[in-house]
KEMIZA-903316 format. One record per atom (N, C-alpha, C): residue number from 0; atom name; y, x, z. Coordinates in steps of 0.02 Angstrom, whole numbers, plus 32768, in hexadecimal, padded with zeros to 4 digits. Each point is the difference from the previous one (the first is absolute). Layout:
<nodes>
NODE  seq  atom    py    px    pz
NODE  NUM    CA     Y     X     Z
...
</nodes>
This chain:
<nodes>
NODE  seq  atom    py    px    pz
NODE    0     N  17DD  5F58  03E5
NODE    0    CA  8003  7FD2  803C
NODE    0     C  7FDF  8029  8039
NODE    1     N  8020  8000  803E
NODE    1    CA  7FE3  8024  8032
NODE    1     C  7FCA  7FDE  801F
NODE    2     N  7FD8  801E  802A
NODE    2    CA  7FC1  7FE3  8021
NODE    2     C  8019  7FCA  802E
NODE    3     N  803A  800A  801F
NODE    3    CA  8017  7FD0  8032
NODE    3     C  8016  7FBF  7FDC
NODE    4     N  801D  8004  7FC4
NODE    4    CA  8013  7FCC  7FD8
NODE    4     C  7FC0  7FD7  7FE7
NODE    5     N  7FCE  8027  7FF2
NODE    5    CA  7FC7  7FDF  7FE4
NODE    5     C  7FDA  7FDB  803B
NODE    6     N  8003  801D  803D
NODE    6    CA  7FDE  7FD9  8036
NODE    6     C  8029  7FC7  8014
NODE    7     N  8043  8002  7FFE
NODE    7    CA  8027  7FC5  8010
NODE    7     C  7FF5  7FCB  7FC8
NODE    8     N  7FFD  8012  7FC4
NODE    8    CA  7FF4  7FD3  7FCF
NODE    8     C  7FBA  7FDD  800A
NODE    9     N  7FD1  8027  800E
NODE    9    CA  7FB9  7FE6  800B
NODE    9     C  7FFD  7FD4  803D
NODE   10     N  8027  800C  8037
NODE   10    CA  8000  7FD4  803F
NODE   10     C  8029  7FC0  7FE9
NODE   11     N  8032  8002  7FD6
NODE   11    CA  8023  7FC3  7FED
NODE   11     C  7FD0  7FD4  7FD6
NODE   12     N  7FDF  801F  7FD2
NODE   12    CA  7FD1  7FDE  7FD7
NODE   12     C  7FCA  7FDD  8029
NODE   13     N  7FE3  8028  8031
NODE   13    CA  7FD0  7FE2  802F
NODE   13     C  801D  7FC2  8026
NODE   14     N  8036  8004  801B
NODE   14    CA  801D  7FC5  801F
NODE   14     C  800B  7FC4  7FD4
NODE   15     N  8015  800E  7FC2
NODE   15    CA  800C  7FCB  7FD1
NODE   15     C  7FBD  7FE1  7FEE
NODE   16     N  7FCE  8026  7FF7
NODE   16    CA  7FBA  7FE5  7FF0
NODE   16     C  7FE6  7FD6  8036
NODE   17     N  800A  8015  8042
NODE   17    CA  7FE4  7FDC  8036
NODE   17     C  802A  7FBC  8004
NODE   18     N  8041  8006  7FF8
NODE   18    CA  802B  7FBE  8001
NODE   18     C  7FEC  7FD4  7FCD
NODE   19     N  7FFB  801A  7FC0
NODE   19    CA  7FF0  7FD4  7FCB
NODE   19     C  7FB7  7FDF  8008
NODE   20     N  7FD4  8025  8016
NODE   20    CA  7FBE  7FE5  8012
NODE   20     C  7FFE  7FCB  802D
NODE   21     N  8025  800A  8039
NODE   21    CA  8009  7FCF  8038
NODE   21     C  8024  7FC4  7FE9
NODE   22     N  8031  800A  7FD9
NODE   22    CA  802D  7FC7  7FE9
NODE   22     C  7FD9  7FD6  7FCA
NODE   23     N  7FD9  801B  7FD3
NODE   23    CA  7FDD  7FD9  7FCD
NODE   23     C  7FC6  7FDB  801B
NODE   24     N  7FDF  8025  8033
NODE   24    CA  7FCB  7FD9  801F
NODE   24     C  8016  7FC3  802A
NODE   25     N  803D  800A  8020
NODE   25    CA  8019  7FC6  8027
NODE   25     C  8013  7FCA  7FD1
NODE   26     N  801F  800C  7FC9
NODE   26    CA  8014  7FD1  7FCD
NODE   26     C  7FC5  7FDE  7FE8
NODE   27     N  7FCF  8022  7FE5
NODE   27    CA  7FC3  7FDE  7FEA
NODE   27     C  7FDF  7FDC  8035
NODE   28     N  7FFA  8015  8039
NODE   28    CA  7FE1  7FD5  8038
NODE   28     C  8021  7FBF  8009
NODE   29     N  8047  7FFE  7FFC
NODE   29    CA  8027  7FC4  8008
NODE   29     C  7FFB  7FD5  7FC5
NODE   30     N  7FFB  801B  7FCA
NODE   30    CA  7FF5  7FD6  7FC3
NODE   30     C  7FBC  7FE9  7FED
NODE   31     N  7FCB  801B  8022
NODE   31    CA  7FC1  7FF5  7FEB
NODE   31     C  7FEA  7FB5  8008
NODE   32     N  8012  7FDA  8032
NODE   32    CA  7FF2  7FBA  8004
NODE   32     C  8022  7FDC  7FC7
NODE   33     N  8038  8014  7FEB
NODE   33    CA  8023  7FDC  7FCA
NODE   33     C  7FE3  800C  7FBC
NODE   34     N  7FEC  8042  7FF8
NODE   34    CA  7FE5  8015  7FB9
NODE   34     C  7FB8  8001  7FF9
NODE   35     N  7FDB  7FE5  8030
NODE   35    CA  7FB8  7FFD  7FF8
NODE   35     C  7FE9  7FDF  7FC1
NODE   36     N  7FDC  801D  7FD4
NODE   36    CA  7FEC  7FE8  7FC4
NODE   36     C  802D  800D  7FC4
NODE   37     N  8038  8021  800E
NODE   37    CA  802D  800E  7FC9
NODE   37     C  7FEA  803D  7FDA
NODE   38     N  800F  8006  7FC1
NODE   38    CA  7FF0  803F  7FD8
NODE   38     C  802B  803D  8020
NODE   39     N  7FE6  803A  7FFC
NODE   39    CA  8023  803B  8024
NODE   39     C  8043  800A  7FE2
NODE   40     N  8013  7FF1  7FC1
NODE   40    CA  8044  800B  7FEB
NODE   40     C  802D  7FD3  8022
NODE   41     N  7FE9  7FC0  800F
NODE   41    CA  8031  7FCE  801E
NODE   41     C  800D  8011  804A
NODE   42     N  7FCB  8018  8025
NODE   42    CA  800C  8011  8047
NODE   42     C  802B  8041  8001
NODE   43     N  7FF8  802E  7FD1
NODE   43    CA  802B  803A  7FFD
NODE   43     C  8042  7FED  7FEA
NODE   44     N  8009  7FD3  7FD7
NODE   44    CA  804B  7FE9  7FEF
NODE   44     C  8024  7FE7  803F
NODE   45     N  7FD4  7FDE  8028
NODE   45    CA  8022  7FE4  803D
NODE   45     C  800E  8035  8035
NODE   46     N  7FD6  8037  8002
NODE   46    CA  8007  8031  8036
NODE   46     C  8032  8038  7FEF
NODE   47     N  8013  8007  7FC0
NODE   47    CA  8029  8038  7FEC
NODE   47     C  8048  7FF8  801C
NODE   48     N  801D  7FC9  7FFA
NODE   48    CA  8048  7FF8  8018
NODE   48     C  8002  8011  804A
NODE   49     N  7FD9  7FE6  802F
NODE   49    CA  800B  8015  8046
NODE   49     C  7FE7  8049  8008
NODE   50     N  7FD5  801B  7FDB
NODE   50    CA  7FF4  8047  8007
NODE   50     C  8035  802E  7FF1
NODE   51     N  8025  7FF0  7FC7
NODE   51    CA  8037  8023  7FEA
NODE   51     C  8039  7FFF  8032
NODE   52     N  8010  7FC6  8016
NODE   52    CA  8032  7FF6  8034
NODE   52     C  7FEC  8026  8041
NODE   53     N  7FC5  7FF9  800F
NODE   53    CA  7FEB  8024  803F
NODE   53     C  8002  804B  7FFE
NODE   54     N  7FEB  801A  7FC4
NODE   54    CA  8009  8048  7FFB
NODE   54     C  8045  8016  7FFC
NODE   55     N  802A  7FDC  7FDE
NODE   55    CA  8049  8019  7FF8
NODE   55     C  8026  7FF5  8043
NODE   56     N  7FF4  7FC8  8024
NODE   56    CA  802A  7FF2  803B
NODE   56     C  7FDB  800C  803F
NODE   57     N  7FC0  8013  8000
NODE   57    CA  7FE1  8008  8040
NODE   57     C  7FDD  804C  8006
NODE   58     N  7FD1  8004  7FD4
NODE   58    CA  7FD6  8041  8001
NODE   58     C  802C  8040  7FEF
NODE   59     N  8027  7FFD  7FCA
NODE   59    CA  8023  803C  7FF1
NODE   59     C  8039  8010  8030
NODE   60     N  8023  7FD0  8018
NODE   60    CA  8034  800C  8037
NODE   60     C  7FDB  8020  803D
NODE   61     N  7FCA  7FE1  8018
NODE   61    CA  7FDF  801A  803B
NODE   61     C  7FE7  8045  7FF7
NODE   62     N  7FE0  800E  7FC4
NODE   62    CA  7FE6  8044  7FF1
NODE   62     C  8037  8031  8000
NODE   63     N  803C  7FF0  7FDF
NODE   63    CA  803C  802E  7FFF
NODE   63     C  8019  800C  8048
NODE   64     N  8004  7FCA  8029
NODE   64    CA  801A  8007  8043
NODE   64     C  7FCE  8027  802C
NODE   65     N  7FC1  7FF9  7FF3
NODE   65    CA  7FD0  8026  802A
NODE   65     C  8002  8049  7FF2
NODE   66     N  8011  8010  7FC3
NODE   66    CA  7FFF  804D  7FE7
NODE   66     C  8041  801B  8005
NODE   67     N  8039  7FDF  8019
NODE   67    CA  803D  8020  8008
NODE   67     C  8000  8033  803D
NODE   68     N  8029  8031  7FF9
NODE   68    CA  800B  8033  8033
NODE   68     C  802A  7FE6  8032
NODE   69     N  7FFD  801E  8040
NODE   69    CA  8031  7FEC  8035
NODE   69     C  8048  8007  7FF0
NODE   70     N  8016  802C  7FCD
NODE   70    CA  8047  8007  7FEB
NODE   70     C  8011  7FC8  7FCD
NODE   71     N  7FD4  7FD8  7FF2
NODE   71    CA  800C  7FCF  7FCC
NODE   71     C  7FF6  800D  7FB9
NODE   72     N  7FEA  803D  7FEE
NODE   72    CA  7FF5  8014  7FC4
NODE   72     C  7FB5  7FF1  7FEC
NODE   73     N  7FEC  7FF4  7FC0
NODE   73    CA  7FBF  7FF2  7FF0
NODE   73     C  7FD3  803F  7FF4
NODE   74     N  7FC0  7FF5  8012
NODE   74    CA  7FD5  8037  7FF8
NODE   74     C  7FEC  800C  7FB6
</nodes>
């Protein structure tokens, strides 16, 4: 793997981590009034479906669009 490919991969991973971090914190903040006092497994059970949907339909497409080249090909 070339150094450019490694850097592109690391940049994509960084964007995905930032997006996942922001998304899960937003979901947990929205759910916290509802799940106060719940066991951790129950609040996680409630947070996982919107997290997966958000990653698949929001974070991943935005990261891929952000990293596309002007000619439409992917980095």
